[in-house]
N, C-alpha and C positions, 0 to 999 in steps of 0.2 A: 679649695684649699685656703685656709686662713692665712692672712698676711702676717708675717713674723715681725713684730715691732721691737723685739728685744735682741740686741746685739751689743758686743763690748764697745765701750767708748774710748778705749785706749788709743786707737788710730781712727780718727774720724773720717767718715765718707758718707756722702748723701746716698740714701737708697733710691731705688726706682719706685716712685709712688704708684700704687695700684690704679688701674683705669676703671672708669664707671661703666663703659660700654664695650667691654671686651678687648680693648687694645686698638691701636691705630689700624685704620682700614687701608692706609697707603703711606707714601712718603713724598716729601717735597722740600723745596728750599724757600726760606724766607729772608727778608732783609738783604737781598742781593743789591738792590738799588734803594736809595732813600725813599723814593715814591712807593716802594713795596710795603712800607709800614708807616702809615700816617695816623697820628694820634692827636686829638684835640680835646683840651680840658673843657669841661662844662661847669661854670661857676654855679654855686648854690644861691647866689644873690646878684643883684645888679648894683654896680658901683654908683655912688650918689651923684658924682659930678663935681664935688667940691670937698676940700679937706687937706690935711697935712701929708697925705700919702698919695703918691702917683702910681697908678696901676698901669702896667705895660703888658699888652698882649703880644707875645714874641713868637715868631716862627724860627726854629733852629734846625740845622742839619749837621750831624756829626759832632755835636758838642753836648756835654752833659750839663745838667741843671746848675751844679755848683760853679762850674766855669763861667757860665753866663752871669750868675749872681755876682761873682768877683768882678767881671767886666763892668757891670752896672754900678757897683760900689766905686770902682776906680774912676769911672767917667763922671759920676755925680759928686765925687769928692766926699763920700760919706764912709762911715764904718761898715764893715762887712755885716754886722748884726742889724744894720738899718735896712738891709735888703731881705725881703721875705718871699716865699713861694709856697704854694699849697701842697705840692708833691714833687717827688723826684721823677724824672723822665729819662728813659734810655737814650744814649747818644746815637744809637744806630737806628735812624729813621727820620722822618720829617715830623716834628712835633710842634704843636701850637700850645703855648703855655703862658700862664699869668705870673707876673712878678709884681712886687710893690717896693717902692723906695720911699723912705721917710725924708721929706724935705720941708720941715716946718718953716714958714716965712720965707721960703726961697722960690725963685723962678725955676721953671723946668730947664734942665740942660738941653742942648741941641742933640737929641737922641739919635738923629739920623747919622751923626758922626761915627757911631759904632756899628752901623750896618755894613754887611759884607755878603758874599755869596752864601755864607753859612748862617747868617743872622739877619732877620728883618723885623722891624717894628710895625705891627699891624694896627695897633690902636693904643692911645694913651688917654687916661681919664682919672680924675681925682676921686679920693674916697676919704672918709673921716678916720678909718681904722686900717691898720696894716693887714695884709693878707696872711691868714694863719694856716698852719698845716691842717690838712684834712677837711677843709671847708668846701671841697668840690662836691657837686652833685654826681659827677661821674666823668667818664672819658668816652669819646667817640672814636672808633677804630675803623680804618679802611685798609685792608690788607690784600696782598697778592701772594699766593703760593705758586711758585714756579716749579717746573719739571716734576709735576705730580704724576705718580704712577701708583696703581693699586686697584682695589675693588670699588668701582664707582657706585655700584648699587648699594654696597654696605656703607660707603661714605655718605650717601644721600640719607640713609636710614639714621646714621649717627648724627648728622647735622640736624635732622628733624627732631631727634630725641633731645639734643642740646637746646634747641629752640623752645621746646615745650616743657622739658623737665629740668633744664639747667645743667650745670656741671660742677664737680667738686671744687670748692673755693680754696685750692692750694695756693700758698705763696709760691711765686715763680722762682726759678733758679737764680735770677739776678739778685734776689733778696739775700742769698747766701754767699755770694762772691764766687770767684773762679775756683772750681773744685771744692766748694764749701769752706773756703778759707776764712770767711767771717765767723763761722762756728769755732774753728781752731783759735781764732783771736779772742773770741768770747771766753773760751776755756782758759786762755792765757791770762786774761784779766781776772778771772776767778782765782787764779793761782798767784796773783799779786802784780802782774804786769801793769805798767802805767801807760796810758794813751791820752790823746787830746779828748776833750769832752764830746766833740762832734763824732769822733770815731767810736768812742765808747757807746754812745747812743745807738750808732749803726750796728755795732756788734751785739749789744744786748737785745736789740729788736730782732736780729737774725736768730738769736738763740730762742727767743720766745716763739718766733715764727716756726722754727724747727719743731718744737714741742707740739704746736698746733697741728702742723702737717702730719705728725705721727698719729695724733688722735684722729684726724680726718681720715688718714690711711686705713686705720682700723675700721672706721665706720664704712668706708668704701668697700673694704674686703667683706664686710658683713651685709652689704647692700642696705645700710640704714642711714646713709648720708643725706638722703632725700625723703626720709620718713621719720616719724617721731618714735622715741623710745621712752619707757618709763623713766622719769627723773630728768628729762630734758629741760634745758632753759631755751626759750624761743626768742627770736628777734623778729620784729615787724619788718616786712618788706619796705624798703625805702626809708628806714628809720634806724636810729641807734638804740631805740627803746627795747629793753629785754624784760621778760617775765617768766616766771615758773608756772607750769600748768598742773592741773589735777590729772593724775594718771588715769582716772576713771572718766575723764571728759573726752568722749568720742569725737567731739567737734574739732579737737586739735588736729587729729590725723587728717580730717577733711580740709582744714585750713592749710596744712602743709602741702597737701596734694594740689590745692588751688593756687599755691604760691603766695598766699597772704602772709604766712609766717615761715620761718626757717629754724630748724634745730641749730644749735651753736656748739662751738668748742671753746675751751678756756684759753685765753691769752694769759699765761701763767703769771701770778703775782699774789700779793696779799689782798684779802677781802674779796668783795664782789659777789655776784650770784653764783652759787655752787650747784653743779649738777649732782643728782643723787641716783639711787637705785641702779638700774642697768646702765644708763648713760654715764652716771658718776663712776661706776666701776671701771669703765673703759678709760676714763681720764685718770683715775687713781693709778691704774696699772701702768700707763705710759709715764706718769710722773715718777712713780717708784722705780721704774726700770731705767730712768735717766736722771738719777738723783744729783749727779755732778753738775748738770745744767740747771735743774730746778732749784737746788740749794744755792747755787751761785747767783741766780737771779734774785732770790729772796734777800740775799745779802745786800743788794742794791735797793731794797725797799720799793720795788715796782708795784704799782697798783694793778690788780687783776682786771681784765676786761673780757668780753665775749665777742666772738667772730662767727658769722654765719658759716655753716658747713657747705652751703650751696649758693651758687650765683645763678640768677636768671637773666640772660642777656635780653636786651630790648632792641627793637628795630633790626633784628637779625635777618640778613638776606645774603644769598650767594649766587654766583653765576659761573658756569663751566665754559672755558674757552680753550678747546683742544687740551693741552696738558697743563693748563693753568686754572686756578680757582680764584675769583674775586670774592672777597668775604668782607661784610661790614656788620657792625653791631655796636651797641652802647653797653658799657659796664659801670656798675656803681664804683665810687672811689674805693681804692684798696684792693680791687679784684684784678687779676692778671690775665691779659689776652693769651699769654703762653699756656696758662692752665686750660683754656678752651682749646687751643690749637693742638695740644699734645694728645687730646682724645682722638684726633683723626690722623695726625701725622707724626705723633711722638715728639721727641725733642729734635725738631728740624734743624739742620745746619743753616748757618747764616754767614754772610760775608762781612768783614770789617772794611767798608769802602773808605 
C-alpha cells in the first residue's frame, strides 16, 4: 500500500514515517539514565594549537547546547555571538561536544570555575578560526535500550540489514519540536509573525526538514530510498559533493548498492541541482501538495541543497544482555540516531531525568 503524503495542512500534525524493514521488531526504553545515551562529536579537522579562538571539548549532562554557550559567553565576558559550536545536541544524555570562544589578545579564563556535576571541561586548545556549524565528520553513539521485549530473531535480522544496507535518513522528531510545534511556528512566520533571528532559522530549518521527510517517506514506501531512480541526483559517501547521473548508466545502480553513492532528496529552496524524470516527479508532487510551506520558504530566499536519502552507519555493533541491548555506531553529521532506533523499537519512550 502506497504511503499517502497528501493531507490537509490546516491543522498540522506529524505523520508516522514509513519503515524500511517492516516496522519495529520490539519495544524498549531509552534515555532512562544519562549513561544510556552517550554521544561524542568527531571533528573533521585537528585544531592547530594557536590562534584567537579557544576550542573547548565539553562533556555535559542534562543541559542543552545553547545553555552551555551562554554560560561560556558569560564566564569569558564576551558576546553571545563570539561563542560557536558545530551542532546542537540533545540535553537528555551524556554528550561530548566542541565549542569555540573568540578571545583575541586575551588570556584564557579559568574554565574550571564553570565545571559542575553537569558540565566538565575535557580539553582546551587554540585555533585560528572559529568553530563553524556543520564542520563535524560525524558523531559516535553508545546507547542502551532497556526493558526490551519482542522478536529477537527478527531484531537481529533488522540490525544486520541496517548495518549492511543503511537506514532512511529521516530528520528526527527533535527537529520538529514537541508535537511538531516548530512547523506550526514556521507557518505563523509565513503568515507574518515576528520572531528572533535564531528562532526563525530554527523554524525555517524544521519546515525544510519536514518537506524532505515527506519526499523520503514516499521513496521508502516505494522501496526506492536505497536504490537509484531515473532522474536522481546523487551524493558521494562521506562528501557533500552532488552530481546528476545518466539514466542509462548501469554502473550507478551498482555504486548505490555498494554504498559509494546515495540518491538524494531536495532541501527546498531556490536553485541547486534538480531531480528530473521519476525522481523529480516524486519531489514535485510533495512540493505541490505542501505549497503553503514551500512558498513560505521561497519568500525567505533560502538556497536549495540536497540531502542523502540513506545513511550507512559505521562501526556498528550490538550485544544482548537479558532484556537490554547495548548498541554502538558512528553516523555522519546531520544524521539522527533516533532514525536508526525507530526501525527496531519505534519511537521509544524516554525519561527526562
